[in-house]
N, CA and C atoms as an extended XYZ file, in Angstrom:
264
Properties=species:S:1:pos:R:3:atomname:S:1:resname:S:1:resid:I:1 pbc="F F F"
N        93.854      116.176      -37.511 N   MET     1
C        94.548      115.309      -36.580 CA  MET     1
C        94.457      113.850      -37.034 C   MET     1
N        95.475      113.155      -37.067 N   SER     2
C        95.458      111.778      -37.541 CA  SER     2
C        94.879      110.878      -36.404 C   SER     2
N        94.100      109.932      -36.864 N   SER     3
C        93.431      109.091      -35.959 CA  SER     3
C        94.153      107.736      -35.618 C   SER     3
N        95.353      107.686      -36.252 N   THR     4
C        96.078      106.318      -36.086 CA  THR     4
C        96.565      106.155      -34.602 C   THR     4
N        96.539      107.347      -33.763 N   TRP     5
C        96.924      107.223      -32.455 CA  TRP     5
C        96.036      106.280      -31.780 C   TRP     5
N        94.704      106.167      -32.179 N   LEU     6
C        93.838      105.284      -31.464 CA  LEU     6
C        94.200      103.796      -31.641 C   LEU     6
N        94.657      103.411      -32.832 N   ILE     7
C        95.074      101.998      -32.983 CA  ILE     7
C        96.281      101.856      -32.327 C   ILE     7
N        97.368      102.713      -32.365 N   TYR     8
C        98.647      102.425      -31.735 CA  TYR     8
C        98.414      102.390      -30.175 C   TYR     8
N        97.720      103.337      -29.674 N   SER     9
C        97.502      103.403      -28.246 CA  SER     9
C        96.770      102.127      -27.776 C   SER     9
N        95.795      101.667      -28.471 N   GLY    10
C        95.149      100.378      -28.094 CA  GLY    10
C        95.992       99.235      -28.248 C   GLY    10
N        96.879       99.162      -29.173 N   ALA    11
C        97.774       97.992      -29.456 CA  ALA    11
C        98.746       98.056      -28.233 C   ALA    11
N        99.303       99.238      -27.856 N   LEU    12
C       100.170       99.257      -26.767 CA  LEU    12
C        99.581       98.903      -25.355 C   LEU    12
N        98.325       99.236      -25.144 N   MET    13
C        97.628       98.736      -24.036 CA  MET    13
C        97.410       97.299      -23.941 C   MET    13
N        97.158       96.675      -25.097 N   VAL    14
C        97.156       95.095      -25.260 CA  VAL    14
C        98.387       94.669      -24.731 C   VAL    14
N        99.529       95.183      -25.235 N   LEU    15
C       100.892       94.681      -24.865 CA  LEU    15
C       101.109       94.827      -23.324 C   LEU    15
N       100.664       95.961      -22.820 N   LEU    16
C       100.865       96.268      -21.397 CA  LEU    16
C        99.988       95.364      -20.509 C   LEU    16
N        98.737       94.983      -21.100 N   SER    17
C        97.856       94.126      -20.316 CA  SER    17
C        98.419       92.601      -20.410 C   SER    17
N        99.088       92.302      -21.407 N   ILE    18
C        99.692       90.973      -21.443 CA  ILE    18
C       100.822       90.924      -20.582 C   ILE    18
N       101.624       92.046      -20.364 N   GLY    19
C       102.593       92.102      -19.393 CA  GLY    19
C       102.137       91.880      -17.963 C   GLY    19
N       100.965       92.477      -17.735 N   ILE    20
C       100.407       92.382      -16.477 CA  ILE    20
C       100.028       90.899      -16.224 C   ILE    20
N        99.539       90.279      -17.309 N   LEU    21
C        99.130       88.856      -17.116 CA  LEU    21
C       100.379       87.956      -16.899 C   LEU    21
N       101.476       88.304      -17.620 N   PHE    22
C       102.741       87.468      -17.303 CA  PHE    22
C       103.299       87.688      -15.790 C   PHE    22
N       103.111       88.867      -15.431 N   ILE    23
C       103.590       89.193      -14.030 CA  ILE    23
C       102.683       88.647      -12.977 C   ILE    23
N       101.355       88.766      -13.090 N   ALA    24
C       100.459       88.248      -12.135 CA  ALA    24
C       100.260       86.742      -12.214 C   ALA    24
N       100.519       86.281      -13.308 N   GLY    25
C       100.252       84.761      -13.432 CA  GLY    25
C        98.985       84.356      -13.927 C   GLY    25
N        98.788       83.192      -14.347 N   ARG    26
C        97.420       82.821      -15.033 CA  ARG    26
C        96.407       82.658      -13.975 C   ARG    26
N        95.303       83.333      -14.357 N   PRO    27
C        94.107       83.306      -13.441 CA  PRO    27
C        93.571       81.861      -13.368 C   PRO    27
N        92.860       81.504      -12.298 N   THR    28
C        92.273       80.179      -12.215 CA  THR    28
C        91.003       80.034      -13.014 C   THR    28
N        90.319       81.102      -13.223 N   THR    29
C        89.033       81.056      -13.905 CA  THR    29
C        89.247       81.409      -15.318 C   THR    29
N        88.429       80.956      -16.264 N   PRO    30
C        88.594       81.437      -17.710 CA  PRO    30
C        87.940       82.845      -17.847 C   PRO    30
N        88.508       83.632      -18.826 N   ALA    31
C        88.107       85.060      -18.955 CA  ALA    31
C        86.621       85.209      -19.346 C   ALA    31
N        86.139       84.144      -20.041 N   TRP    32
C        84.811       84.274      -20.609 CA  TRP    32
C        83.749       84.100      -19.416 C   TRP    32
N        84.252       83.736      -18.236 N   ARG    33
C        83.291       83.578      -17.167 CA  ARG    33
C        83.424       84.663      -16.047 C   ARG    33
N        84.433       85.574      -16.419 N   ASP    34
C        84.629       86.818      -15.476 CA  ASP    34
C        83.839       88.003      -15.978 C   ASP    34
N        82.507       88.095      -15.568 N   THR    35
C        81.679       89.108      -16.031 CA  THR    35
C        82.008       90.473      -15.686 C   THR    35
N        82.812       90.622      -14.657 N   THR    36
C        83.283       91.884      -14.280 CA  THR    36
C        84.239       92.455      -15.338 C   THR    36
N        85.231       91.650      -15.657 N   SER    37
C        86.185       92.147      -16.718 CA  SER    37
C        85.518       92.376      -17.941 C   SER    37
N        84.504       91.619      -18.386 N   ILE    38
C        83.839       91.828      -19.599 CA  ILE    38
C        83.052       93.160      -19.481 C   ILE    38
N        82.364       93.371      -18.427 N   ALA    39
C        81.597       94.619      -18.270 CA  ALA    39
C        82.530       95.759      -18.358 C   ALA    39
N        83.573       95.697      -17.694 N   CYS    40
C        84.606       96.832      -17.720 CA  CYS    40
C        85.015       97.115      -19.139 C   CYS    40
N        85.321       96.041      -19.847 N   GLY    41
C        85.800       96.084      -21.278 CA  GLY    41
C        84.662       96.850      -22.076 C   GLY    41
N        83.436       96.413      -22.038 N   VAL    42
C        82.275       97.026      -22.758 CA  VAL    42
C        82.294       98.501      -22.495 C   VAL    42
N        82.414       98.822      -21.223 N   VAL    43
C        82.243      100.276      -20.995 CA  VAL    43
C        83.424      101.040      -21.488 C   VAL    43
N        84.609      100.577      -21.438 N   VAL    44
C        85.788      101.130      -22.058 CA  VAL    44
C        85.542      101.276      -23.511 C   VAL    44
N        85.093      100.183      -24.236 N   PHE    45
C        84.799      100.180      -25.624 CA  PHE    45
C        83.926      101.356      -25.994 C   PHE    45
N        82.835      101.469      -25.328 N   ALA    46
C        81.896      102.504      -25.615 CA  ALA    46
C        82.467      103.994      -25.457 C   ALA    46
N        83.180      104.095      -24.427 N   VAL    47
C        83.755      105.433      -24.094 CA  VAL    47
C        84.810      105.800      -25.122 C   VAL    47
N        85.636      104.934      -25.494 N   VAL    48
C        86.763      105.105      -26.397 CA  VAL    48
C        86.134      105.399      -27.836 C   VAL    48
N        85.107      104.559      -28.169 N   CYS    49
C        84.503      104.734      -29.490 CA  CYS    49
C        83.787      106.117      -29.559 C   CYS    49
N        83.061      106.549      -28.572 N   VAL    50
C        82.485      107.780      -28.535 CA  VAL    50
C        83.423      109.045      -28.607 C   VAL    50
N        84.469      108.884      -27.815 N   LEU    51
C        85.538      109.836      -27.733 CA  LEU    51
C        86.144      110.075      -29.217 C   LEU    51
N        86.416      108.948      -29.836 N   ALA    52
C        87.162      108.929      -31.069 CA  ALA    52
C        86.164      109.530      -32.155 C   ALA    52
N        84.871      109.179      -32.152 N   LEU    53
C        83.929      109.765      -33.023 CA  LEU    53
C        83.784      111.298      -32.875 C   LEU    53
N        83.882      111.688      -31.564 N   LEU    54
C        83.735      113.135      -31.274 CA  LEU    54
C        85.041      113.800      -31.825 C   LEU    54
N        86.189      113.166      -31.888 N   LEU    55
C        87.386      113.824      -32.501 CA  LEU    55
C        87.548      113.567      -33.900 C   LEU    55
N        86.371      113.273      -34.606 N   ASP    56
C        86.388      113.101      -36.087 CA  ASP    56
C        87.147      111.992      -36.586 C   ASP    56
N        87.235      110.917      -35.977 N   ALA    57
C        87.906      109.758      -36.450 CA  ALA    57
C        86.997      108.978      -37.374 C   ALA    57
N        87.354      108.340      -38.465 N   PRO    58
C        86.602      107.617      -39.316 CA  PRO    58
C        85.908      106.412      -38.430 C   PRO    58
N        84.756      106.022      -38.801 N   ALA    59
C        84.040      105.086      -37.860 CA  ALA    59
C        84.704      103.691      -37.849 C   ALA    59
N        85.395      103.268      -38.881 N   GLY    60
C        86.128      102.018      -39.006 CA  GLY    60
C        87.302      102.088      -37.961 C   GLY    60
N        88.060      103.179      -38.026 N   ILE    61
C        89.226      103.292      -37.085 CA  ILE    61
C        88.708      103.402      -35.636 C   ILE    61
N        87.698      104.153      -35.474 N   ALA    62
C        87.161      104.150      -34.018 CA  ALA    62
C        86.743      102.913      -33.468 C   ALA    62
N        86.042      102.144      -34.323 N   VAL    63
C        85.647      100.797      -33.702 CA  VAL    63
C        86.915       99.888      -33.571 C   VAL    63
N        87.743       99.992      -34.531 N   SER    64
C        88.997       99.152      -34.544 CA  SER    64
C        89.775       99.409      -33.227 C   SER    64
N        90.139      100.663      -33.146 N   GLY    65
C        90.869      101.067      -31.869 CA  GLY    65
C        90.050      100.778      -30.535 C   GLY    65
N        88.848      100.905      -30.551 N   ALA    66
C        88.052      100.588      -29.351 CA  ALA    66
C        88.105       99.106      -29.130 C   ALA    66
N        88.170       98.235      -30.135 N   CYS    67
C        88.278       96.918      -29.923 CA  CYS    67
C        89.617       96.458      -29.232 C   CYS    67
N        90.783       97.177      -29.619 N   PHE    68
C        91.939       97.017      -28.939 CA  PHE    68
C        91.779       97.399      -27.547 C   PHE    68
N        91.197       98.481      -27.145 N   TRP    69
C        91.024       98.956      -25.825 CA  TRP    69
C        90.181       97.832      -25.113 C   TRP    69
N        89.174       97.379      -25.662 N   LEU    70
C        88.301       96.284      -25.037 CA  LEU    70
C        89.137       95.164      -24.642 C   LEU    70
N        89.890       94.656      -25.617 N   ALA    71
C        90.676       93.428      -25.346 CA  ALA    71
C        91.758       93.737      -24.142 C   ALA    71
N        92.410       94.867      -24.215 N   ALA    72
C        93.337       95.151      -23.189 CA  ALA    72
C        92.643       95.258      -21.883 C   ALA    72
N        91.508       95.953      -21.689 N   THR    73
C        90.764       96.075      -20.483 CA  THR    73
C        90.288       94.736      -19.868 C   THR    73
N        89.763       93.837      -20.862 N   ILE    74
C        89.414       92.461      -20.264 CA  ILE    74
C        90.562       91.768      -19.809 C   ILE    74
N        91.653       91.662      -20.577 N   THR    75
C        92.775       91.051      -20.166 CA  THR    75
C        93.414       91.520      -18.926 C   THR    75
N        93.606       92.863      -18.669 N   ALA    76
C        94.192       93.366      -17.547 CA  ALA    76
C        93.307       93.184      -16.266 C   ALA    76
N        92.022       93.464      -16.428 N   VAL    77
C        91.119       93.330      -15.241 CA  VAL    77
C        91.025       91.834      -14.941 C   VAL    77
N        91.011       90.861      -15.802 N   HIS    78
C        90.876       89.560      -15.554 CA  HIS    78
C        92.177       89.097      -14.835 C   HIS    78
N        93.281       89.579      -15.379 N   ALA    79
C        94.582       89.170      -14.768 CA  ALA    79
C        94.681       89.574      -13.320 C   ALA    79
N        94.296       90.811      -13.081 N   VAL    80
C        94.424       91.283      -11.650 CA  VAL    80
C        93.361       90.666      -10.669 C   VAL    80
N        92.074       90.558      -11.215 N   ARG    81
C        91.046       89.928      -10.432 CA  ARG    81
C        91.207       88.463      -10.179 C   ARG    81
N        91.814       87.740      -11.240 N   GLY    82
C        91.886       86.325      -11.095 CA  GLY    82
C        92.939       85.991      -10.008 C   GLY    82
N        93.868       86.704       -9.693 N   ARG    83
C        94.955       86.368       -8.755 CA  ARG    83
C        94.645       86.947       -7.467 C   ARG    83
N        93.769       87.939       -7.379 N   THR    84
C        93.420       88.550       -6.028 CA  THR    84
C        92.157       88.131       -5.472 C   THR    84
N        91.355       87.404       -6.157 N   SER    85
C        90.084       87.066       -5.710 CA  SER    85
C        90.276       85.817       -4.677 C   SER    85
N        89.216       85.636       -3.826 N   THR    86
C        89.416       84.504       -2.882 CA  THR    86
C        89.262       83.189       -3.520 C   THR    86
N        90.130       82.386       -3.315 N   GLN    87
C        90.073       80.970       -3.899 CA  GLN    87
C        89.538       80.003       -2.951 C   GLN    87
N        88.620       79.129       -3.346 N   ASN    88
C        87.977       78.109       -2.489 CA  ASN    88
C        88.684       76.870       -2.565 C   ASN    88
């Protein structure tokens, strides 16, 4: 089984999360201060990396694909949380 699906699906998720960001609008807080979205991204990174390695993907491709998923998760969660959180 080819492991390029991991890279392509991660890149597609990045594009979808950017679409969410455009629709939801720019969050008021910077992404590096949103620890919830970073934590979600790290969990997704670990899960995708382990699943890819269990499916016999090469280590470099597993990490690269997981990085795409990490970026997509951070962007999407931050976009949704940044617009729905209570603003002072």
